[in-house]
N, C-alpha and C positions, 0 to 999 in steps of 0.2 A: 502493500499500498504507500508504503514513503518515496519507492520510487517513480508512482502516477503522479504526473501533475495535475495538480487542483487546479479546476478551471470554475471559478464563480459567473454563477449565470443570471443574472438582473435581468427579468423578465416578470410581465404582472401578468401576461395570459399562464394560466398555468398550463393549458393543453399543452401551449408552445414550451414550456419550459420543461414539462414534463419528456418530449419528442428529445428535445435536445439534450435532457440529462440522460437518457437512455443510451440514448446513440453513444452519449460520450463517456459512459462506463462501459460498453460491450469494446470499447476500442483504445482502454487501456489508461483513460483520464478516471479523475474523482473530480465529478461536479459537486456544487452547491448552490442552493438556489435563494434570490434575494428575490421578495417581490415589488420592494419601492429602494426610495433612497435613504431611506432612517435604517429599514434592515442590511442594506447592502452595505452601511458605513460601518455598523454593528462587527458583520463577517469579518470586513478589511482590520479593523479594532483587534479583533479575536486571531488573525493570523493571515500572512499575504498569500493568493494564491498567486499561481505561475501565468495563472492570465485571465483578462475577463472576458468575459462578453455581453456587451451591454445594450440592451432595448433605449433608444433613439424617448419612444412615448411614456413617462414612466408617472405615477402617483404623485406628487408631490412635486420632489427636484426633477426636470429632466434629465434625460442622459448624458447630455451638453452639459449642463450646469457640472454632475459627478466627474467628466471627461476632465474640464477644464481644472478640478481642484484639486481632483488625483494627478494630473499633470503638475501642478504648481506645489504640490506638496513634496518633500524631499523623501520620505518615507516612501509611497507609493509612487512616484517620476516615471523609474523604468518598471513599473509594469505593464504588461503590452493588452493593449484594448483592441477589440474588435468590437465596432457598432451594429447591432442589428436594426433594422429599419424598414416600416411600409416606405419613407419617403425616397424617392428613387431618383429626383432633379438631380443634374449634375450640382446646382449649386449648395445643397444639402449636402453630397458626400461631400464636398469640397468643406463644407461645415463641419462634419462631424473630423474630418480629419485634422483643420483649421484646430480643434478644440482637443485636440492630441491624440486620437483615434489613431492605430498603426495598421487599419482597415476598416473594411466598410461592405457589408451584404446588406443587400436589399432583401426586403419579404416579396414572395413567398421566395425561398429558397431550398436547394435540395441538400440533404443529411451531408452525403459524398460531397458537396463543396464545401458546405463548413466543415470540415473534417478537415480537408485540405488547406483551407484557409488557415485553420488553427494550428496544423502542423509546420506553416509556413511561416507562421508569424512566432511560435517559437524555434524553429533555428536558427529566426534573425535575433533573434533573443540571445543567443549563445555568443560571446563576444571569442574576438579572432584569439587563439591562445599562440599560435606560432606566428616566429617571425621578427626581426630586428626591430629595435624603434627606428621608428622615421622624422627625420628634421626636415623640414624648410623655411629657411629665412629661421623665426623664431617658435613656427609651431612646430612642437612638437608629440608626437603619439609614440605611446607604448604598446604594444597588443597585448603584453604576457600582464600585466597591471591594469589595462584599461581604462589607462587613464589620458587623457590631452591637456596642452597646458601652451599658454601663449603667451612671450616674456616672461615666464617663468611663472605665470599667474594660469593655477585650476582652474579648465573650465568644463561644463557637465554638459554631457551629453546624452541624449538617449541611446538605446541598443539599436534600430534603425539608422540613425546620426552619425553612431561611433561608426557601424560597416561601411557608410557611405563614404567619409571622411577617409577610414583605412583605406580604399582603392582608388576615392582620386587622390592621393599623396603617394601613394603607391604606383601612380601613373600619370605625374604632376605633367603639365605643360602639354598634354593630350586632350582633344576635344569627345566627348562624350554622350550618342544621343542618349537619349532617353529610353529607346528599348535596350541598348547596349549596358544599361545600368540597372536596366531592369534585371536584363540575364545576369548579370555579373554579380549586384548587391544583392537582390532578391534570389535568383536563381529558379525558381519554379513559379512564375510569373504567367501564368494562364489566366488566373482568375483577376489580377493586379493591372490597370488602367496607368497608362502613358502620366495622366495628370496626379498620378500618385509620387509620383519624381518631384515634378514640380513644388506641393506640399513639404514634402520631407527637404529639399534644396533649401527653401525656405526657412524649415525650422534649424537648418542647420547652420546657416547665414546667423540665424540670432544668436545661437548658441554659441558660435566663434567667436560675435561681440566684435570687436575693432580687425579680427583675422578675418571675419565674413566676407569682406571686398576682396581675399586671394579665390575666392569662390566663383567664377567670369559665368556668365549667359553670354554663349555664340549664339547669335541670332539664327533661327534656321536650321541650327547643327546641333546643338546641347547644352554640355557644360564643361568647363573643366577647371583645374585648379592652377593656379598659376604662382609666383612664387614674388611678382614684383613687388615693389614698393608699395605699401599703404601710404596714400595720402589725404593728411588729414583735412578734414573739412574748410577749416581756414587758410591754411594753405593753398587749396584750392581755388580759394576766393580772389588770390595775388596771383594765379597761374596765368 
């Protein structure tokens, strides 16, 4: 039981929650059910799950509010979150990802797809353990300790952002299309849209703070990490 990944299912519809729980249980996971924001927070306060399946529409506080709160809390910041919702428009998907979700599944969904996404997100959560530290300018990434620093200042990155940065730093100055990044960083991207890359690049830039300008958008091509000097805003005004 201890080796079975714990999944917190936050879903107010008992029939859907039971269906998800049964399939998770039969496929090597340990599900726990919470029907609203209050019970979900109690479960997390008691024990951190390995992953959260979070319904958008909940009694009381919405899943969107919960995702933002958990991403802002150091204790829960790195728990992978998959949003479950009947809201399937692109703007809603982007809102869910911007709130901190690692993936997004629109209802109705097949249990096979759900399980594939759960496994994919959990795989991405595992940090890169092999390889030497990578240094570009004063940006340093250490795979063995899962630490990133800039100008000797520690930076906090989520698991997906860490893996994305690791790949970009390992292939600096090269331009990578969204589909290439999906293949190299996410690996099994059959269910993941290219727009997801944009959201995680935005999140990576924010986490990198001043070093965020090193991640460049190449119009019509994709993204690259460059070691070019970072010009302060004040200096740009006089350039």
